[in-house]
C-alpha positions in Angstrom: 6.7 -17.1 28.1 6.0 -19.1 24.9 3.4 -17.6 22.3 1.5 -19.7 19.7 0.4 -18.0 16.4 -3.2 -18.4 15.8 -3.9 -16.3 12.5 -2.5 -14.5 10.1 -4.7 -11.7 8.7 -4.0 -12.1 5.1 -6.7 -9.7 3.9 -4.9 -6.9 5.7 -1.3 -8.2 4.4 -2.8 -7.9 0.8 -4.4 -4.5 1.5 -1.1 -3.1 2.9 1.1 -4.6 0.1 -1.2 -3.2 -2.4 -0.8 0.4 -1.1 2.6 0.1 -1.1 2.7 -0.7 -4.6 0.2 1.8 -5.5 2.4 4.5 -3.5 5.5 3.3 -5.3 3.6 3.5 -8.5 2.2 7.2 -7.9 5.5 8.5 -6.6 7.3 7.5 -9.5 4.6 8.5 -11.9 5.1 12.2 -10.4 8.4 12.0 -11.0 8.3 11.0 -14.5 5.8 13.8 -15.3 7.8 16.4 -13.6 11.2 15.3 -15.3 9.1 15.0 -18.7 7.7 18.7 -18.5 11.1 20.6 -17.9 14.5 19.7 -18.7 16.2 21.8 -16.0 15.8 19.7 -12.6 15.9 15.9 -12.2 14.8 14.1 -9.0 17.8 12.7 -7.2 17.0 12.2 -3.7 14.0 11.7 -1.3 14.5 15.5 -0.2 14.1 16.2 -4.0 10.8 14.0 -4.1 9.3 15.7 -0.8 9.8 19.0 -2.1 7.9 18.2 -5.2 5.1 16.2 -3.5 4.5 18.9 -1.0 3.9 21.4 -3.9 4.1 20.1 -7.5 2.9 23.3 -9.1 4.9 25.5 -6.9 8.0 23.5 -7.6 7.5 23.4 -11.2 7.1 27.3 -11.4 10.3 27.8 -9.1 12.3 25.7 -11.5 11.2 27.4 -14.5 11.9 30.9 -13.1 15.0 29.9 -11.5 16.1 29.3 -15.1 15.5 32.6 -16.5 18.4 34.9 -17.1 16.7 38.1 -16.7 17.7 41.1 -15.3 15.6 41.6 -12.1 17.2 44.8 -10.5 13.6 46.2 -10.2 12.4 43.4 -7.8 9.9 42.3 -10.6 8.6 38.8 -10.2 8.5 37.0 -13.5 5.3 35.1 -14.4 5.5 31.4 -14.8 3.3 31.3 -17.6 5.4 33.5 -19.4 8.6 31.7 -18.5 6.9 28.5 -19.9 6.1 30.2 -23.2 9.7 31.3 -23.6 11.0 27.8 -23.2 8.2 26.1 -25.1 7.4 24.3 -21.8 3.6 22.8 -21.7 2.9 24.1 -18.3 -1.0 24.1 -18.6 -0.9 20.5 -19.2 1.6 19.5 -16.4 -0.8 21.8 -14.1 -3.6 19.7 -15.2 -2.0 16.4 -15.1 -0.9 16.7 -11.3 -4.4 18.2 -10.5 -6.3 15.1 -12.2 -8.1 17.5 -15.0 -8.6 17.0 -18.5 -5.5 17.5 -20.6 -4.9 17.6 -24.6 -3.5 14.2 -24.9 -2.7 14.0 -28.5 -0.7 17.3 -28.5 0.9 16.5 -25.3 4.2 14.8 -25.9 5.7 14.8 -22.3 2.3 13.1 -21.2 2.9 10.3 -23.6 6.7 10.0 -22.8 5.8 9.9 -19.2 3.5 6.8 -19.7 0.8 8.2 -16.9 -2.9 7.4 -16.3 -5.4 10.2 -17.3 -7.6 11.8 -14.6 -5.8 10.9 -11.6 -4.7 13.4 -9.1 -0.6 13.3 -8.4 -0.1 11.6 -5.1 -0.5 13.6 -1.9 2.5 14.1 0.6 0.1 12.5 3.2 -0.4 9.3 1.2 3.3 9.4 0.6 4.4 9.9 4.1 1.9 7.1 5.3 4.0 4.4 3.6 7.5 6.1 3.0 8.9 3.7 5.5 8.4 0.7 3.4 9.8 2.0 0.2 13.4 3.2 -0.8 14.8 5.8 -3.3 17.3 4.1 -6.0 18.5 5.3 -9.2 16.0 8.3 -9.5 12.9 5.9 -8.7 11.1 4.3 -5.7 11.4 0.4 -5.2 10.2 -1.7 -2.1 12.0 -2.0 1.0 12.0 -5.6 1.7 13.0 -5.5 5.2 10.6 -2.9 6.5 7.9 -4.6 4.3 8.5 -8.0 6.1 8.6 -6.5 9.4 5.1 -4.9 8.8 3.6 -7.9 7.3 4.6 -10.0 10.9 2.5 -7.4 12.7 -0.6 -9.2 11.1 0.3 -12.2 13.0 -1.8 -13.0 16.1 -0.6 -15.0 18.8 -1.8 -16.5 21.9 0.5 -15.4 24.7 -1.1 -15.1 28.1 -1.6 -18.1 30.5 -5.7 -17.6 29.7 -5.2 -17.3 26.0 -2.8 -20.4 25.8 -5.0 -22.2 27.8 -8.0 -21.8 25.2 -5.7 -22.6 22.6 -5.0 -25.9 24.0 -8.6 -26.5 24.8 -9.6 -26.2 21.1 -6.6 -28.2 19.9 -7.5 -31.2 22.2 -11.4 -30.9 21.3 -10.3 -31.2 17.7 -8.0 -34.0 18.6 -10.7 -35.9 20.4 -13.6 -35.2 17.7 -11.2 -36.7 15.1 -10.1 -39.5 17.1 -13.8 -40.5 18.0 -14.9 -40.0 14.2 -12.0 -42.3 13.1 -13.2 -45.1 15.9 -16.9 -44.2 15.4 -17.8 -42.4 11.8 -20.2 -40.0 12.3 -22.8 -39.0 9.8 -22.0 -35.9 7.9 -25.0 -33.9 9.2 -24.0 -34.4 12.6 -20.4 -33.4 11.8 -21.4 -30.1 10.2 -23.7 -29.4 13.2 -20.6 -30.0 15.4 -18.6 -27.4 13.8 -21.4 -25.0 14.1 -21.6 -25.5 17.6 -17.9 -25.5 18.7 -16.8 -22.9 15.8 -14.7 -25.2 14.0 -13.9 -26.0 10.4 -14.1 -29.1 8.3 -11.4 -30.2 5.9 -14.1 -30.6 2.9 -17.2 -28.4 3.6 -19.8 -28.9 4.5 -19.0 -32.2 6.5 -16.2 -34.1 4.9 -12.9 -34.9 6.2 -11.3 -34.0 9.6 -12.5 -31.2 12.1 -9.9 -28.1 12.1 -9.5 -25.3 14.3 -11.0 -22.2 12.9 -8.6 -19.5 13.4 -10.7 -16.7 13.1 -13.4 -18.1 15.9 -10.5 -18.9 18.1 -8.9 -15.6 17.7 -12.5 -14.0 18.7 -12.4 -16.5 22.0 -9.0 -15.6 23.0 -9.4 -11.9 22.7 -12.1 -12.2 25.2 -9.0 -12.2 27.6 
């Protein structure tokens, strides 16, 4: 069965694209923070990143502990804060950064190198997962996935598909054609044209009453989805 596109929800498209871009920016920011604050581990895969984003604090501490060469034969667990001091690593500022807490900016060289926004909590795993299908990991950072994004954007198109919906679309299409033809042959006063747009739920080229009558996609969509 044929279908006709009647409306594209551009507000939802803009909102979706903004959310994808914010997810990319926040994910890459977490990577930069993690890598600037310690020299032992780099994020080289999606799996690495997901481990980090699930638990930024715990992942950082595990990396510190795993790189301490101490005799642990007594089963004692090294303290992450002490480990950070041994390596001269600014653990307090890292923990504050990912938690969105205040930091000592002037004394924090990794903060400045990472080019991060102060006072913003690290991205959550839930937020990342919500948009992970639309981004891809390349060369140590996230970038948009154009094919997945385009496929999602197409879902914001609204179509007339059923016989009833197509009948309504054709009705309004014919109505606009008739009104414009009548206005060409017998020009209508502006205020009358404005009234007709309100009566029939139409649009006009140059509001409030100049130019041709046009189908109002939003109004048409509301009529169509009554069926």
